[in-house]
C-alpha positions in Angstrom: 9.4 8.8 83.7 6.5 10.7 85.3 3.1 9.1 85.2 0.1 11.2 84.0 -2.6 12.1 86.5 -5.0 9.7 84.8 -2.5 6.9 84.9 -2.0 7.5 88.6 -5.7 7.7 89.2 -6.3 4.4 87.5 -4.0 2.7 90.0 -6.1 3.9 93.0 -8.9 1.7 94.4 -12.1 3.7 94.0 -14.5 1.8 96.1 -17.5 3.0 98.2 -15.2 3.8 101.1 -13.0 6.1 99.0 -16.0 7.8 97.5 -17.6 8.3 101.0 -14.3 9.8 102.3 -14.3 12.3 99.4 -17.9 13.2 100.0 -17.4 13.8 103.7 -14.3 15.9 103.0 -16.1 17.9 100.3 -19.4 18.7 102.0 -18.7 18.9 105.7 -16.1 20.0 108.1 -15.3 16.6 109.5 -12.1 15.4 111.2 -10.4 12.2 110.2 -11.6 10.7 113.5 -15.3 11.6 112.7 -15.0 10.1 109.2 -13.4 6.9 110.5 -16.2 6.5 113.1 -19.0 7.1 110.6 -17.5 4.6 108.1 -16.5 2.1 110.8 -12.9 2.0 109.7 -9.7 3.0 111.5 -8.3 6.6 111.4 -5.2 5.1 109.7 -7.3 3.7 106.9 -8.9 7.1 106.3 -5.5 8.9 106.4 -4.0 6.4 104.0 -6.9 6.6 101.6 -6.7 10.4 101.6 -2.9 10.3 101.0 -3.4 7.9 98.0 -6.2 9.9 96.6 -4.1 13.1 96.8 -1.0 11.4 95.3 -3.1 10.1 92.4 -4.5 13.6 91.7 -8.1 12.5 92.4 -8.4 14.6 95.6 -7.1 18.1 96.1 -8.0 19.5 99.5 -8.1 23.2 99.3 -10.1 26.1 100.8 -13.1 27.1 98.8 -14.9 30.4 99.1 -18.5 31.6 98.5 -17.8 34.4 96.1 -21.1 36.1 96.9 -19.7 36.6 100.5 -16.4 38.1 99.3 -16.8 41.9 99.1 -15.5 43.3 95.8 -15.2 39.9 94.0 -17.1 38.5 91.1 -17.0 35.4 88.8 -17.4 35.2 85.1 -17.7 32.4 82.6 -16.2 32.9 79.2 -17.3 30.7 76.3 -14.7 30.5 73.5 -15.0 29.4 69.9 -11.7 28.5 68.3 -10.5 28.7 64.8 -8.3 25.6 65.0 -9.0 22.0 66.2 -6.3 22.3 68.9 -8.8 22.7 71.7 -6.8 20.8 74.4 -3.6 22.7 73.7 -5.4 26.0 73.9 -7.1 25.0 77.2 -3.8 24.0 78.7 -2.4 27.4 77.6 -5.2 29.3 79.3 -5.3 27.5 82.6 -2.4 29.4 84.1 -3.7 32.9 83.4 -4.3 35.1 86.5 -7.7 34.7 87.9 -8.5 31.5 86.0 -10.2 29.0 88.3 -11.0 26.3 85.8 -10.8 25.6 82.1 -12.9 23.0 80.3 -12.9 21.7 76.7 -16.6 21.2 76.0 -19.1 20.2 73.3 -21.8 22.5 72.1 -21.7 26.1 71.0 -18.2 26.7 72.5 -15.0 24.8 72.4 -13.7 26.0 75.7 -15.3 27.5 78.8 -13.3 29.4 81.4 -14.3 30.2 85.0 -12.5 33.4 86.1 -12.4 35.1 89.5 -12.1 38.9 89.5 -11.9 41.6 92.1 -11.7 45.4 92.5 -8.0 45.5 91.6 -8.2 42.9 88.8 -11.4 43.3 86.8 -12.8 42.3 83.5 -10.8 44.9 81.6 -7.5 43.9 83.2 -8.2 40.2 82.6 -8.8 40.7 78.9 -6.1 43.3 78.3 -3.3 42.0 80.6 -3.9 38.3 80.6 -6.0 37.0 77.7 -4.8 39.3 74.9 -1.4 37.6 74.8 -3.2 34.2 74.3 -5.9 35.2 71.9 -4.4 33.6 68.8 -6.7 30.9 67.5 -9.7 32.3 69.3 -12.5 33.2 66.8 -14.9 34.7 69.4 -15.8 34.9 73.1 -18.9 35.4 75.1 -18.7 36.5 78.7 -21.3 35.6 81.3 -21.2 37.5 84.7 -22.4 35.5 87.7 -24.6 38.0 89.5 -25.8 35.4 92.1 -24.5 32.0 92.8 -26.4 29.1 94.4 -24.2 26.5 96.1 -21.4 28.1 94.0 -18.0 27.8 95.8 -14.6 28.0 94.2 -11.0 28.0 95.3 -9.6 31.5 95.7 -7.4 32.3 92.7 -6.3 35.9 93.0 
């Protein structure tokens, strides 16, 4: 039987060293050797921690991009209000749509918020007509927010 990501994550020791490794991988271009030296641990310890954090689904090392620096790209946020209480199921359904970077079930005025990356060949119209329209059952309303300037706003490339 496969364990859920949260069950795997609960089996990983999240101490100050693990959090420092994540911080250094997230914010800087540092080698395993540099991280080990700064934390005064062996390179093997850093590699093992990284492997366990990845296996548990806590850490996912991927390239992120500054969308402002990518010509012809833009990011939108879509707030969705649903007609049914099946928020998590709808969020899971939407996460695999083309361009979707992230989906969150939230509190407040919306039930779900999507972050979507678009470009010159796959714009707002294509997202709503080709991707979202087939999954709009149960959606009462949407509101779209276009990011016209991001500040420290970097995302994995999803197109």
